[in-house]
N, C-alpha and C positions, 0 to 999 in steps of 0.2 A: 587622710588619716590623722586623727588628733594625736598630739604628743603631750604627755603630762611630765612636768618637772617638779622635783622635790628638793628642798635644801635642808641643811642640817638644823636650821632654826625652826623647822615645822611650818614655815609659810606655804601657802598654796594648798593647805589642807581644806577640804570642803566639810562643811557641817551637813549632816544627813539627819532628817527627822524620821523617826520610826514610831508608828502608832499601832496599837494593837487593842483588841477587845477580848476579854476572857468571858466565856459564857458557857453554861452547862447545857449543851444542845446535843441531841441525838440525831446525827445525820451521818450515816455510814459510808458515804462516798463523797469524793470530790466532784465539783461541778465541771472540772476541766482535767487536764492531765496532771501527772505528779512530777515535780521537779527533783525531789530528794527523799530518801528513806534513811532512817536511823534506828537501830535496835538496841535496847538496853536489856542485857540478859539477866542482870541483877534483880530488876523489878518486872521483868517480862512485859516490856512496853515497846510498841513499835510506833514511831513518830513519822508522819508523812507531811511533806510540805507540798502543797499543790499550786498549780498556776491560778487558781482561784483566790490566792493570797490567804489561804487557811491552812493552819498547822492542825492536824488531827492526831489524837493519841489513842492507841488501841491496846487493850489488855490482851495479850496473847494466850493467857490462861483461860479467860472466860469468853473470848471472842467478842469483846464489846469495846 
């Protein structure tokens, strides 16, 4: 089992590169399972994060 140590100076932190693509695409389902769901009731949006590394946004009022 790996053990991770952190000190108060912030040494030992790993840099993580995150990349993403924003595109207007209509694909109504994930290609694999779903890891996480989040609902925003103020704007009626459901966000789903899938194992396919895609975050999908659904409008719950229009079902799109």
